[in-house]
All heavy atoms as TSV, in Angstrom:
chain	resi	resn	atom	element	x	y	z
A	1	MET	N	N	17.845	-0.129	8.815
A	1	MET	CA	C	16.774	0.867	8.974
A	1	MET	C	C	16.591	1.110	10.552
A	1	MET	O	O	16.211	0.312	11.249
A	1	MET	CB	C	15.432	0.192	8.495
A	1	MET	CG	C	14.913	0.795	7.296
A	1	MET	SD	S	13.212	0.364	7.003
A	1	MET	CE	C	13.137	0.938	5.439
A	2	GLY	N	N	16.760	2.346	10.831
A	2	GLY	CA	C	16.653	2.594	12.241
A	2	GLY	C	C	16.773	4.122	12.448
A	2	GLY	O	O	16.868	4.912	11.457
A	3	GLY	N	N	16.972	4.572	13.604
A	3	GLY	CA	C	17.028	5.927	13.950
A	3	GLY	C	C	18.427	6.384	13.798
A	3	GLY	O	O	19.277	5.705	13.229
A	4	ILE	N	N	18.712	7.528	14.216
A	4	ILE	CA	C	20.062	8.192	14.158
A	4	ILE	C	C	20.864	7.681	15.338
A	4	ILE	O	O	20.442	7.670	16.381
A	4	ILE	CB	C	19.994	9.648	14.032
A	4	ILE	CG1	C	19.233	10.150	12.907
A	4	ILE	CG2	C	21.338	10.259	14.185
A	4	ILE	CD1	C	18.996	11.681	12.932
A	5	SER	N	N	22.074	7.106	15.062
A	5	SER	CA	C	22.984	6.590	16.189
A	5	SER	C	C	23.595	7.762	16.782
A	5	SER	O	O	23.583	8.857	16.246
A	5	SER	CB	C	23.798	5.647	15.583
A	5	SER	OG	O	24.812	6.257	14.873
A	6	ILE	N	N	24.163	7.556	17.842
A	6	ILE	CA	C	24.891	8.554	18.515
A	6	ILE	C	C	26.047	9.072	17.820
A	6	ILE	O	O	26.360	10.364	17.908
A	6	ILE	CB	C	25.350	8.062	20.001
A	6	ILE	CG1	C	25.880	9.269	20.942
A	6	ILE	CG2	C	26.486	7.018	19.936
A	6	ILE	CD1	C	24.750	10.146	21.418
A	7	TRP	N	N	26.745	8.251	17.081
A	7	TRP	CA	C	27.882	8.680	16.313
A	7	TRP	C	C	27.402	9.614	15.108
A	7	TRP	O	O	28.113	10.577	14.849
A	7	TRP	CB	C	28.582	7.481	15.724
A	7	TRP	CG	C	29.318	6.791	16.845
A	7	TRP	CD1	C	29.009	5.464	17.310
A	7	TRP	CD2	C	30.345	7.045	17.695
A	7	TRP	NE1	N	29.755	5.146	18.379
A	7	TRP	CE2	C	30.709	6.174	18.639
A	7	TRP	CE3	C	31.119	8.321	17.728
A	7	TRP	CZ2	C	31.638	6.287	19.581
A	7	TRP	CZ3	C	32.230	8.498	18.735
A	7	TRP	CH2	C	32.380	7.439	19.562
A	8	GLN	N	N	26.324	9.244	14.527
A	8	GLN	CA	C	25.913	10.100	13.448
A	8	GLN	C	C	25.444	11.501	13.977
A	8	GLN	O	O	25.676	12.501	13.371
A	8	GLN	CB	C	24.677	9.431	12.734
A	8	GLN	CG	C	25.079	8.236	11.924
A	8	GLN	CD	C	23.822	7.411	11.503
A	8	GLN	OE1	O	22.807	7.492	12.119
A	8	GLN	NE2	N	24.024	6.652	10.362
A	9	LEU	N	N	24.772	11.482	15.105
A	9	LEU	CA	C	24.391	12.704	15.833
A	9	LEU	C	C	25.695	13.569	16.158
A	9	LEU	O	O	25.671	14.783	15.932
A	9	LEU	CB	C	23.617	12.446	16.881
A	9	LEU	CG	C	22.860	13.626	17.668
A	9	LEU	CD1	C	22.045	14.267	16.635
A	9	LEU	CD2	C	22.174	13.238	18.885
A	10	ALA	N	N	26.661	12.923	16.670
A	10	ALA	CA	C	27.935	13.560	17.039
A	10	ALA	C	C	28.552	14.318	15.859
A	10	ALA	O	O	29.141	15.388	15.908
A	10	ALA	CB	C	28.857	12.670	17.720
A	11	ILE	N	N	28.657	13.505	14.797
A	11	ILE	CA	C	29.207	14.048	13.537
A	11	ILE	C	C	28.499	15.249	12.953
A	11	ILE	O	O	29.052	16.250	12.463
A	11	ILE	CB	C	29.421	12.893	12.496
A	11	ILE	CG1	C	30.468	11.892	12.929
A	11	ILE	CG2	C	29.773	13.453	11.202
A	11	ILE	CD1	C	30.551	10.676	12.049
A	12	LEU	N	N	27.141	15.111	13.006
A	12	LEU	CA	C	26.308	16.134	12.588
A	12	LEU	C	C	26.524	17.541	13.433
A	12	LEU	O	O	26.561	18.551	12.770
A	12	LEU	CB	C	24.741	15.767	12.663
A	12	LEU	CG	C	23.721	16.687	12.020
A	12	LEU	CD1	C	23.884	16.918	10.600
A	12	LEU	CD2	C	22.391	16.278	12.345
A	13	VAL	N	N	26.632	17.293	14.705
A	13	VAL	CA	C	26.797	18.447	15.559
A	13	VAL	C	C	28.150	19.136	15.285
A	13	VAL	O	O	28.273	20.357	15.171
A	13	VAL	CB	C	26.643	18.048	17.067
A	13	VAL	CG1	C	27.176	19.092	17.960
A	13	VAL	CG2	C	25.190	17.678	17.440
A	14	LEU	N	N	29.149	18.296	15.092
A	14	LEU	CA	C	30.499	18.776	14.717
A	14	LEU	C	C	30.544	19.612	13.504
A	14	LEU	O	O	31.090	20.729	13.462
A	14	LEU	CB	C	31.471	17.611	14.694
A	14	LEU	CG	C	32.984	17.996	14.372
A	14	LEU	CD1	C	33.546	18.840	15.502
A	14	LEU	CD2	C	33.797	16.748	14.117
A	15	ILE	N	N	29.849	19.071	12.408
A	15	ILE	CA	C	29.732	19.770	11.203
A	15	ILE	C	C	29.053	21.135	11.323
A	15	ILE	O	O	29.507	22.142	10.764
A	15	ILE	CB	C	29.054	18.941	10.125
A	15	ILE	CG1	C	29.966	17.722	9.789
A	15	ILE	CG2	C	28.715	19.673	8.815
A	15	ILE	CD1	C	29.359	16.654	8.972
A	16	ILE	N	N	28.042	21.110	12.135
A	16	ILE	CA	C	27.298	22.405	12.308
A	16	ILE	C	C	28.168	23.413	13.036
A	16	ILE	O	O	28.124	24.590	12.702
A	16	ILE	CB	C	25.909	22.149	13.056
A	16	ILE	CG1	C	24.952	21.283	12.089
A	16	ILE	CG2	C	25.242	23.379	13.525
A	16	ILE	CD1	C	23.745	20.948	12.746
A	17	VAL	N	N	28.839	23.011	14.053
A	17	VAL	CA	C	29.700	23.839	14.794
A	17	VAL	C	C	30.821	24.380	13.989
A	17	VAL	O	O	31.176	25.552	13.964
A	17	VAL	CB	C	30.286	23.158	16.069
A	17	VAL	CG1	C	31.365	24.041	16.674
A	17	VAL	CG2	C	29.209	22.879	17.074
A	18	LEU	N	N	31.451	23.523	13.165
A	18	LEU	CA	C	32.434	24.032	12.116
A	18	LEU	C	C	31.893	24.940	11.175
A	18	LEU	O	O	32.598	25.930	10.692
A	18	LEU	CB	C	33.060	22.859	11.454
A	18	LEU	CG	C	33.949	21.902	12.319
A	18	LEU	CD1	C	34.401	20.691	11.501
A	18	LEU	CD2	C	35.173	22.731	12.873
A	19	LEU	N	N	30.713	24.812	10.641
A	19	LEU	CA	C	30.113	25.623	9.563
A	19	LEU	C	C	29.727	27.006	10.242
A	19	LEU	O	O	30.097	28.086	9.639
A	19	LEU	CB	C	28.784	25.005	9.022
A	19	LEU	CG	C	29.145	23.891	8.044
A	19	LEU	CD1	C	27.794	23.394	7.626
A	19	LEU	CD2	C	29.851	24.424	6.703
A	20	PHE	N	N	29.095	27.125	11.395
A	20	PHE	CA	C	28.617	28.319	11.914
A	20	PHE	C	C	29.389	29.007	12.978
A	20	PHE	O	O	29.336	30.184	13.196
A	20	PHE	CB	C	27.125	28.145	12.433
A	20	PHE	CG	C	26.164	27.730	11.454
A	20	PHE	CD1	C	25.602	26.444	11.219
A	20	PHE	CD2	C	25.770	28.706	10.405
A	20	PHE	CE1	C	24.718	26.144	10.338
A	20	PHE	CE2	C	24.852	28.390	9.486
A	20	PHE	CZ	C	24.318	27.053	9.451
A	21	GLY	N	N	30.132	28.243	13.680
A	21	GLY	CA	C	30.935	28.696	14.810
A	21	GLY	C	C	30.232	28.903	16.047
A	21	GLY	O	O	28.986	28.918	16.017
A	22	THR	N	N	30.965	28.718	17.114
A	22	THR	CA	C	30.260	28.822	18.393
A	22	THR	C	C	29.502	30.135	18.741
A	22	THR	O	O	28.492	30.181	19.376
A	22	THR	CB	C	31.189	28.424	19.557
A	22	THR	OG1	O	32.292	29.312	19.568
A	22	THR	CG2	C	31.700	26.979	19.386
A	23	LYS	N	N	30.202	31.202	18.343
A	23	LYS	CA	C	29.602	32.466	18.653
A	23	LYS	C	C	28.319	32.675	17.881
A	23	LYS	O	O	27.236	33.137	18.476
A	23	LYS	CB	C	30.581	33.647	18.131
A	23	LYS	CG	C	30.128	34.950	18.640
A	23	LYS	CD	C	31.099	36.056	18.379
A	23	LYS	CE	C	30.605	37.403	18.709
A	23	LYS	NZ	N	31.535	38.487	18.437
A	24	LYS	N	N	28.188	32.272	16.696
A	24	LYS	CA	C	26.964	32.425	15.837
A	24	LYS	C	C	25.891	31.531	16.533
A	24	LYS	O	O	24.765	31.904	16.635
A	24	LYS	CB	C	27.213	32.060	14.400
A	24	LYS	CG	C	26.050	32.159	13.534
A	24	LYS	CD	C	25.774	33.616	13.200
A	24	LYS	CE	C	24.747	33.626	12.086
A	24	LYS	NZ	N	24.433	34.895	11.611
A	25	LEU	N	N	26.207	30.290	16.876
A	25	LEU	CA	C	25.285	29.379	17.483
A	25	LEU	C	C	24.825	29.910	18.827
A	25	LEU	O	O	23.625	29.710	19.241
A	25	LEU	CB	C	25.864	27.968	17.534
A	25	LEU	CG	C	26.067	27.220	16.336
A	25	LEU	CD1	C	26.887	25.890	16.539
A	25	LEU	CD2	C	24.869	26.923	15.613
A	26	ARG	N	N	25.726	30.570	19.639
A	26	ARG	CA	C	25.353	31.034	20.940
A	26	ARG	C	C	24.245	32.200	20.662
A	26	ARG	O	O	23.292	32.270	21.481
A	26	ARG	CB	C	26.445	31.588	21.723
A	26	ARG	CG	C	26.272	31.915	23.170
A	26	ARG	CD	C	27.507	32.374	23.871
A	26	ARG	NE	N	28.654	31.497	23.648
A	26	ARG	CZ	C	29.862	31.962	23.188
A	26	ARG	NH1	N	30.061	33.244	23.033
A	26	ARG	NH2	N	30.722	30.959	23.054
A	27	THR	N	N	24.568	33.083	19.790
A	27	THR	CA	C	23.697	34.215	19.449
A	27	THR	C	C	22.328	33.607	19.049
A	27	THR	O	O	21.291	34.180	19.453
A	27	THR	CB	C	24.303	35.131	18.408
A	27	THR	OG1	O	25.597	35.517	18.764
A	27	THR	CG2	C	23.354	36.275	18.124
A	28	LEU	N	N	22.408	32.660	18.209
A	28	LEU	CA	C	21.104	32.053	17.716
A	28	LEU	C	C	20.307	31.573	18.832
A	28	LEU	O	O	19.084	31.683	18.915
A	28	LEU	CB	C	21.459	31.025	16.658
A	28	LEU	CG	C	20.231	30.287	16.007
A	28	LEU	CD1	C	19.393	31.276	15.154
A	28	LEU	CD2	C	20.638	29.169	15.103
A	29	GLY	N	N	21.014	30.813	19.816
A	29	GLY	CA	C	20.259	30.164	20.966
A	29	GLY	C	C	19.703	31.280	21.892
A	29	GLY	O	O	18.555	31.098	22.326
A	30	THR	N	N	20.437	32.432	22.050
A	30	THR	CA	C	19.892	33.487	22.863
A	30	THR	C	C	18.624	34.161	22.179
A	30	THR	O	O	17.648	34.337	22.841
A	30	THR	CB	C	21.051	34.522	23.031
A	30	THR	OG1	O	22.141	33.922	23.569
A	30	THR	CG2	C	20.577	35.672	24.033
A	31	ASP	N	N	18.837	34.356	20.919
A	31	ASP	CA	C	17.601	34.990	20.193
A	31	ASP	C	C	16.370	34.040	20.248
A	31	ASP	O	O	15.216	34.469	20.358
A	31	ASP	CB	C	17.952	35.252	18.792
A	31	ASP	CG	C	19.013	36.286	18.628
A	31	ASP	OD1	O	19.132	37.176	19.538
A	31	ASP	OD2	O	19.608	36.506	17.498
A	32	LEU	N	N	16.562	32.744	20.067
A	32	LEU	CA	C	15.537	31.800	20.073
A	32	LEU	C	C	14.807	31.795	21.525
A	32	LEU	O	O	13.700	31.789	21.723
A	32	LEU	CB	C	15.983	30.387	19.822
A	32	LEU	CG	C	14.941	29.298	19.718
A	32	LEU	CD1	C	13.867	29.554	18.648
A	32	LEU	CD2	C	15.590	27.946	19.451
A	33	GLY	N	N	15.733	31.797	22.594
A	33	GLY	CA	C	15.125	31.826	23.924
A	33	GLY	C	C	14.426	33.067	24.242
A	33	GLY	O	O	13.341	32.939	24.843
A	34	GLU	N	N	14.849	34.247	23.751
A	34	GLU	CA	C	14.170	35.428	23.934
A	34	GLU	C	C	12.728	35.442	23.260
A	34	GLU	O	O	11.789	35.956	23.736
A	34	GLU	CB	C	14.948	36.701	23.507
A	34	GLU	CG	C	16.158	36.939	24.403
A	34	GLU	CD	C	16.936	38.050	23.957
A	34	GLU	OE1	O	16.746	38.619	22.841
A	34	GLU	OE2	O	18.127	38.308	24.570
A	35	SER	N	N	12.812	34.888	22.146
A	35	SER	CA	C	11.565	34.737	21.316
A	35	SER	C	C	10.464	33.927	22.048
A	35	SER	O	O	9.397	34.202	22.074
A	35	SER	CB	C	11.765	34.137	19.930
A	35	SER	OG	O	12.744	34.979	19.220
A	36	VAL	N	N	10.950	32.820	22.589
A	36	VAL	CA	C	10.084	31.911	23.273
A	36	VAL	C	C	9.592	32.559	24.591
A	36	VAL	O	O	8.362	32.593	24.971
A	36	VAL	CB	C	10.761	30.592	23.702
A	36	VAL	CG1	C	9.937	29.784	24.681
A	36	VAL	CG2	C	11.102	29.751	22.469
A	37	LYS	N	N	10.417	33.309	25.297
A	37	LYS	CA	C	9.916	34.112	26.467
A	37	LYS	C	C	8.860	35.192	26.086
A	37	LYS	O	O	7.891	35.262	26.753
A	37	LYS	CB	C	11.040	34.901	27.100
A	37	LYS	CG	C	11.966	33.991	28.040
A	37	LYS	CD	C	13.038	34.840	28.663
A	37	LYS	CE	C	14.005	34.036	29.420
A	37	LYS	NZ	N	15.009	34.810	29.995
A	38	GLY	N	N	9.119	35.828	25.077
A	38	GLY	CA	C	8.204	36.856	24.577
A	38	GLY	C	C	6.800	36.213	24.188
A	38	GLY	O	O	5.829	36.830	24.453
A	39	PHE	N	N	6.882	35.108	23.537
A	39	PHE	CA	C	5.698	34.381	23.190
A	39	PHE	C	C	4.908	33.942	24.370
A	39	PHE	O	O	3.703	34.135	24.461
A	39	PHE	CB	C	5.970	33.262	22.355
A	39	PHE	CG	C	4.760	32.284	21.800
A	39	PHE	CD1	C	4.004	32.873	20.877
A	39	PHE	CD2	C	4.531	31.133	22.497
A	39	PHE	CE1	C	2.897	32.122	20.461
A	39	PHE	CE2	C	3.512	30.429	22.030
A	39	PHE	CZ	C	2.619	30.896	21.062
A	40	LYS	N	N	5.551	33.400	25.295
A	40	LYS	CA	C	4.903	32.927	26.609
A	40	LYS	C	C	4.295	34.063	27.282
A	40	LYS	O	O	3.196	34.003	27.887
A	40	LYS	CB	C	5.879	32.203	27.451
A	40	LYS	CG	C	6.182	30.773	27.013
A	40	LYS	CD	C	7.215	30.084	28.070
A	40	LYS	CE	C	7.436	28.736	27.619
A	40	LYS	NZ	N	8.406	28.078	28.593
A	41	LYS	N	N	5.054	35.189	27.410
A	41	LYS	CA	C	4.498	36.278	28.130
A	41	LYS	C	C	3.194	36.948	27.384
A	41	LYS	O	O	2.270	37.201	28.020
A	41	LYS	CB	C	5.504	37.547	28.039
A	41	LYS	CG	C	5.221	38.680	28.795
A	41	LYS	CD	C	6.306	39.806	28.764
A	41	LYS	CE	C	5.879	41.003	29.518
A	41	LYS	NZ	N	6.856	42.111	29.335
A	42	ALA	N	N	3.261	37.008	26.065
A	42	ALA	CA	C	2.139	37.407	25.333
A	42	ALA	C	C	0.891	36.413	25.581
A	42	ALA	O	O	-0.244	36.908	25.709
A	42	ALA	CB	C	2.380	37.528	23.831
A	43	MET	N	N	1.220	35.165	25.593
A	43	MET	CA	C	0.017	34.218	25.847
A	43	MET	C	C	-0.522	34.512	27.171
A	43	MET	O	O	-1.722	34.397	27.375
A	43	MET	CB	C	0.454	32.829	25.644
A	43	MET	CG	C	0.843	32.428	24.139
A	43	MET	SD	S	-0.473	32.619	23.072
A	43	MET	CE	C	-1.483	31.315	23.616
A	44	ASN	N	N	0.256	34.656	28.256
A	44	ASN	CA	C	-0.079	34.874	29.582
A	44	ASN	C	C	-0.965	36.119	29.639
A	44	ASN	O	O	-2.035	36.190	30.287
A	44	ASN	CB	C	1.040	34.925	30.529
A	44	ASN	CG	C	1.540	33.523	30.768
A	44	ASN	OD1	O	0.905	32.552	30.684
A	44	ASN	ND2	N	2.838	33.505	31.190
A	45	GLU	N	N	-0.478	37.231	28.916
A	45	GLU	CA	C	-1.264	38.430	29.036
A	45	GLU	C	C	-2.663	38.396	28.336
A	45	GLU	O	O	-3.597	38.830	28.775
A	45	GLU	CB	C	-0.469	39.575	28.309
A	45	GLU	CG	C	0.802	40.019	29.136
A	45	GLU	CD	C	1.649	41.020	28.411
A	45	GLU	OE1	O	1.282	41.319	27.143
A	45	GLU	OE2	O	2.612	41.486	29.047
A	46	GLU	N	N	-2.611	37.572	27.183
A	46	GLU	CA	C	-3.879	37.358	26.538
A	46	GLU	C	C	-4.935	36.596	27.477
A	46	GLU	O	O	-5.985	36.956	27.515
A	46	GLU	CB	C	-3.669	36.600	25.305
A	46	GLU	CG	C	-4.896	36.435	24.426
A	46	GLU	CD	C	-4.583	35.705	23.152
A	46	GLU	OE1	O	-3.554	36.062	22.476
A	46	GLU	OE2	O	-5.269	34.766	22.770
A	47	ASN	N	N	-4.339	35.540	28.166
A	47	ASN	CA	C	-5.260	34.707	29.029
A	47	ASN	C	C	-5.769	35.604	30.108
A	47	ASN	O	O	-6.937	35.528	30.531
A	47	ASN	CB	C	-4.416	33.622	29.544
A	47	ASN	CG	C	-4.254	32.456	28.455
A	47	ASN	OD1	O	-4.891	32.466	27.462
A	47	ASN	ND2	N	-3.353	31.641	28.719
A	48	LYS	N	N	-4.970	36.485	30.686
A	48	LYS	CA	C	-5.434	37.337	31.804
A	48	LYS	C	C	-6.476	38.315	31.347
A	48	LYS	O	O	-7.381	38.622	31.955
A	48	LYS	CB	C	-4.305	38.113	32.358
A	48	LYS	CG	C	-3.246	37.289	33.185
A	48	LYS	CD	C	-2.180	38.129	33.696
A	48	LYS	CE	C	-1.185	37.203	34.520
A	48	LYS	NZ	N	0.062	37.995	34.938
A	49	ALA	N	N	-6.251	38.834	30.068
A	49	ALA	CA	C	-7.326	39.737	29.525
A	49	ALA	C	C	-8.617	39.003	29.256
A	49	ALA	O	O	-9.713	39.517	29.562
A	49	ALA	CB	C	-6.787	40.316	28.189
A	50	GLU	N	N	-8.517	37.769	28.752
A	50	GLU	CA	C	-9.741	36.990	28.616
A	50	GLU	C	C	-10.421	36.677	29.850
A	50	GLU	O	O	-11.715	36.740	30.049
A	50	GLU	CB	C	-9.407	35.647	27.898
A	50	GLU	CG	C	-9.155	35.860	26.443
A	50	GLU	CD	C	-8.760	34.650	25.759
A	50	GLU	OE1	O	-8.678	33.479	26.466
A	50	GLU	OE2	O	-8.440	34.541	24.487
A	51	ASP	N	N	-9.580	36.350	30.941
A	51	ASP	CA	C	-10.241	36.069	32.304
A	51	ASP	C	C	-10.860	37.386	32.844
A	51	ASP	O	O	-12.044	37.313	33.415
A	51	ASP	CB	C	-9.130	35.569	33.218
A	51	ASP	CG	C	-8.623	34.131	32.837
A	51	ASP	OD1	O	-9.374	33.509	32.084
A	51	ASP	OD2	O	-7.583	33.791	33.315
A	52	ALA	N	N	-10.309	38.495	32.708
A	52	ALA	CA	C	-10.852	39.759	33.226
A	52	ALA	C	C	-12.161	40.056	32.358
A	52	ALA	O	O	-13.125	40.488	33.133
A	52	ALA	CB	C	-9.825	40.952	32.978
A	53	GLY	N	N	-12.086	39.846	31.177
A	53	GLY	CA	C	-13.321	40.062	30.301
A	53	GLY	C	C	-14.525	39.088	30.829
A	53	GLY	O	O	-15.679	39.561	30.936
A	54	PHE	N	N	-14.133	37.905	31.109
A	54	PHE	CA	C	-15.045	36.923	31.489
A	54	PHE	C	C	-15.722	37.334	32.822
A	54	PHE	O	O	-16.880	37.237	33.111
A	54	PHE	CB	C	-14.440	35.529	31.585
A	54	PHE	CG	C	-15.399	34.467	32.081
A	54	PHE	CD1	C	-16.431	34.018	31.318
A	54	PHE	CD2	C	-15.371	33.966	33.376
A	54	PHE	CE1	C	-17.269	33.053	31.708
A	54	PHE	CE2	C	-16.189	32.974	33.835
A	54	PHE	CZ	C	-17.188	32.538	32.966
A	55	ASN	N	N	-14.849	37.779	33.781
A	55	ASN	CA	C	-15.317	38.139	35.203
A	55	ASN	C	C	-16.208	39.398	35.046
A	55	ASN	O	O	-17.235	39.508	35.771
A	55	ASN	CB	C	-14.099	38.605	35.927
A	55	ASN	CG	C	-13.337	37.200	36.365
A	55	ASN	OD1	O	-13.864	36.191	36.492
A	55	ASN	ND2	N	-12.151	37.340	36.787
A	56	GLN	N	N	-15.941	40.357	34.081
A	56	GLN	CA	C	-16.790	41.526	33.965
A	56	GLN	C	C	-18.144	41.061	33.429
A	56	GLN	O	O	-19.173	41.523	33.904
A	56	GLN	CB	C	-16.147	42.502	32.978
A	56	GLN	CG	C	-14.962	43.251	33.534
A	56	GLN	CD	C	-14.261	44.096	32.545
A	56	GLN	OE1	O	-14.617	44.102	31.414
A	56	GLN	NE2	N	-13.273	44.893	33.009
A	57	VAL	N	N	-18.174	40.263	32.413
A	57	VAL	CA	C	-19.491	39.682	31.952
A	57	VAL	C	C	-20.261	39.069	33.021
A	57	VAL	O	O	-21.444	39.242	33.160
A	57	VAL	CB	C	-19.226	38.823	30.671
A	57	VAL	CG1	C	-20.535	38.067	30.320
A	57	VAL	CG2	C	-18.612	39.574	29.512
A	58	GLU	N	N	-19.532	38.146	33.788
A	58	GLU	CA	C	-20.162	37.432	34.875
A	58	GLU	C	C	-20.776	38.296	35.969
A	58	GLU	O	O	-21.928	38.202	36.487
A	58	GLU	CB	C	-19.234	36.513	35.543
A	58	GLU	CG	C	-19.791	35.554	36.392
A	58	GLU	CD	C	-18.798	34.598	36.883
A	58	GLU	OE1	O	-17.864	34.984	37.714
A	58	GLU	OE2	O	-18.785	33.300	36.558
A	59	GLN	N	N	-20.058	39.521	36.292
A	59	GLN	CA	C	-20.583	40.511	37.213
A	59	GLN	C	C	-21.677	41.117	36.607
A	59	GLN	O	O	-22.784	41.436	37.311
A	59	GLN	CB	C	-19.443	41.392	37.572
A	59	GLN	CG	C	-18.473	40.899	38.337
A	59	GLN	CD	C	-17.260	41.840	38.614
A	59	GLN	OE1	O	-17.198	42.927	37.988
A	59	GLN	NE2	N	-16.216	41.420	39.454
A	60	LYS	N	N	-21.729	41.503	35.439
A	60	LYS	CA	C	-22.914	42.144	34.807
A	60	LYS	C	C	-24.157	41.269	34.785
A	60	LYS	O	O	-25.276	41.684	35.037
A	60	LYS	CB	C	-22.698	42.598	33.398
A	60	LYS	CG	C	-21.713	43.760	33.256
A	60	LYS	CD	C	-21.480	44.113	31.753
A	60	LYS	CE	C	-20.450	45.305	31.716
A	60	LYS	NZ	N	-20.238	45.619	30.273
A	61	GLN	N	N	-23.981	39.969	34.497
A	61	GLN	CA	C	-25.044	38.964	34.549
A	61	GLN	C	C	-25.578	38.848	35.978
A	61	GLN	O	O	-26.788	38.674	36.107
A	61	GLN	CB	C	-24.637	37.661	34.002
A	61	GLN	CG	C	-24.365	37.652	32.562
A	61	GLN	CD	C	-23.791	36.387	31.949
A	61	GLN	OE1	O	-23.435	35.577	32.730
A	61	GLN	NE2	N	-23.922	36.324	30.614
A	62	ASN	N	N	-24.737	38.912	36.972
A	62	ASN	CA	C	-25.252	38.796	38.336
A	62	ASN	C	C	-26.034	40.112	38.835
A	62	ASN	O	O	-26.830	39.963	39.554
A	62	ASN	CB	C	-23.999	38.452	39.246
A	62	ASN	CG	C	-23.479	37.077	39.085
A	62	ASN	OD1	O	-24.183	36.210	38.526
A	62	ASN	ND2	N	-22.264	36.829	39.475
A	63	ALA	N	N	-25.496	41.162	38.292
A	63	ALA	CA	C	-26.112	42.416	38.718
A	63	ALA	C	C	-27.558	42.563	38.087
A	63	ALA	O	O	-28.412	43.217	38.651
A	63	ALA	CB	C	-25.226	43.630	38.277
A	64	GLN	N	N	-27.736	42.062	36.844
A	64	GLN	CA	C	-29.095	42.276	36.207
A	64	GLN	C	C	-30.351	41.744	37.056
A	64	GLN	O	O	-31.229	42.360	37.143
A	64	GLN	CB	C	-28.998	41.658	34.867
A	64	GLN	CG	C	-28.174	42.509	33.827
A	64	GLN	CD	C	-28.057	41.766	32.544
A	64	GLN	OE1	O	-28.469	40.686	32.348
A	64	GLN	NE2	N	-27.405	42.567	31.623
A	65	PRO	N	N	-30.227	40.440	37.583
A	65	PRO	CA	C	-31.326	39.986	38.387
A	65	PRO	C	C	-31.571	40.843	39.648
A	65	PRO	O	O	-32.679	41.111	39.933
A	65	PRO	CB	C	-30.919	38.661	38.821
A	65	PRO	CG	C	-29.929	38.132	37.844
A	65	PRO	CD	C	-29.259	39.449	37.394
A	66	GLU	N	N	-30.519	41.448	40.271
A	66	GLU	CA	C	-30.623	42.277	41.429
A	66	GLU	C	C	-31.363	43.516	40.988
A	66	GLU	O	O	-32.250	44.108	41.723
A	66	GLU	CB	C	-29.343	42.665	42.068
A	66	GLU	CG	C	-28.591	41.323	42.678
A	66	GLU	CD	C	-27.318	41.641	43.251
A	66	GLU	OE1	O	-26.958	42.868	43.331
A	66	GLU	OE2	O	-26.524	40.665	43.548
A	67	GLN	N	N	-30.955	44.138	39.883
A	67	GLN	CA	C	-31.772	45.273	39.371
A	67	GLN	C	C	-33.194	45.074	39.126
A	67	GLN	O	O	-34.060	45.893	39.304
A	67	GLN	CB	C	-31.007	45.869	38.090
A	67	GLN	CG	C	-29.570	46.398	38.379
A	67	GLN	CD	C	-28.806	46.752	37.118
A	67	GLN	OE1	O	-29.344	46.467	36.000
A	67	GLN	NE2	N	-27.701	47.401	37.259
A	68	GLN	N	N	-33.491	43.878	38.556
A	68	GLN	CA	C	-34.865	43.501	38.278
A	68	GLN	C	C	-35.569	43.401	39.591
A	68	GLN	O	O	-36.790	43.864	39.577
A	68	GLN	CB	C	-34.888	42.322	37.474
A	68	GLN	CG	C	-36.313	41.780	37.033
A	68	GLN	CD	C	-36.841	42.776	35.995
A	68	GLN	OE1	O	-36.077	43.397	35.258
A	68	GLN	NE2	N	-38.176	42.986	35.925
A	69	LYS	N	N	-35.111	42.910	40.629
A	69	LYS	CA	C	-35.726	42.694	42.041
A	69	LYS	C	C	-36.003	44.171	42.496
A	69	LYS	O	O	-37.064	44.325	43.020
A	69	LYS	CB	C	-34.813	41.910	42.878
A	69	LYS	CG	C	-34.748	40.540	42.633
A	69	LYS	CD	C	-33.905	39.733	43.558
A	69	LYS	CE	C	-33.646	38.357	43.140
A	69	LYS	NZ	N	-32.692	37.651	44.098
A	70	ASN	N	N	-35.097	45.081	42.357
A	70	ASN	CA	C	-35.267	46.387	42.883
A	70	ASN	C	C	-36.393	47.139	42.094
A	70	ASN	O	O	-37.217	47.799	42.775
A	70	ASN	CB	C	-33.958	47.176	42.741
A	70	ASN	CG	C	-32.856	46.783	43.668
A	70	ASN	OD1	O	-33.089	46.083	44.758
A	70	ASN	ND2	N	-31.684	47.043	43.371
A	71	LYS	N	N	-36.513	46.891	40.767
A	71	LYS	CA	C	-37.568	47.495	40.040
A	71	LYS	C	C	-38.923	46.886	40.491
A	71	LYS	O	O	-39.879	47.589	40.569
A	71	LYS	CB	C	-37.343	47.230	38.567
A	71	LYS	CG	C	-36.275	48.110	38.010
A	71	LYS	CD	C	-36.112	47.877	36.436
A	71	LYS	CE	C	-34.926	48.727	35.893
A	71	LYS	NZ	N	-34.730	48.411	34.439
A	72	ASP	N	N	-39.023	45.613	40.696
A	72	ASP	CA	C	-40.233	44.882	41.034
A	72	ASP	C	C	-40.618	45.494	42.465
A	72	ASP	O	O	-41.834	45.844	42.721
A	72	ASP	CB	C	-39.982	43.477	41.226
A	72	ASP	CG	C	-39.899	42.835	39.811
A	72	ASP	OD1	O	-40.105	43.482	38.805
A	72	ASP	OD2	O	-39.310	41.646	39.701
A	73	LYS	N	N	-39.740	45.723	43.371
A	73	LYS	CA	C	-40.002	46.302	44.657
A	73	LYS	C	C	-40.663	47.713	44.584
A	73	LYS	O	O	-41.482	48.079	45.326
A	73	LYS	CB	C	-38.836	46.263	45.650
A	73	LYS	CG	C	-38.404	44.903	46.118
A	73	LYS	CD	C	-37.231	44.903	46.945
A	73	LYS	CE	C	-36.784	43.549	47.471
A	73	LYS	NZ	N	-35.610	43.613	48.262
A	74	GLU	N	N	-40.028	48.426	43.678
A	74	GLU	CA	C	-40.466	49.871	43.545
A	74	GLU	C	C	-41.885	49.873	42.881
A	74	GLU	O	O	-42.648	50.777	43.197
A	74	GLU	CB	C	-39.487	50.628	42.588
A	74	GLU	CG	C	-38.133	50.885	43.240
A	74	GLU	CD	C	-37.154	51.544	42.223
A	74	GLU	OE1	O	-37.489	51.762	41.052
A	74	GLU	OE2	O	-35.969	51.771	42.645
A	75	GLN	N	N	-42.160	48.970	42.031
A	75	GLN	CA	C	-43.480	48.994	41.448
A	75	GLN	C	C	-44.620	48.528	42.464
A	75	GLN	O	O	-45.737	48.873	42.291
A	75	GLN	CB	C	-43.525	48.168	40.240
A	75	GLN	CG	C	-42.679	48.608	39.068
A	75	GLN	CD	C	-42.717	47.666	37.936
A	75	GLN	OE1	O	-43.119	46.575	37.858
A	75	GLN	NE2	N	-42.002	48.165	36.817
A	76	ALA	N	N	-44.341	47.705	43.372
A	76	ALA	CA	C	-45.149	47.169	44.401
A	76	ALA	C	C	-45.631	48.165	45.356
A	76	ALA	O	O	-45.558	49.153	45.599
A	76	ALA	CB	C	-44.702	45.952	45.012
């Protein structure tokens, strides 16, 4: 009872290469890499959009007390 030994792993890799071929595996690796890049890019864009939205809300909240002060001055 144990993990996979190096020999078992080597045999498994050899069988996979024989079944699919190196060209198919290379294409699969490229597609997988592009998918991961696209996912990371989408996550970064989403985070930037959330940060921008948070900054806008924060600016509005900061502007409201100033507007209230101006109204109070005008009434006095």
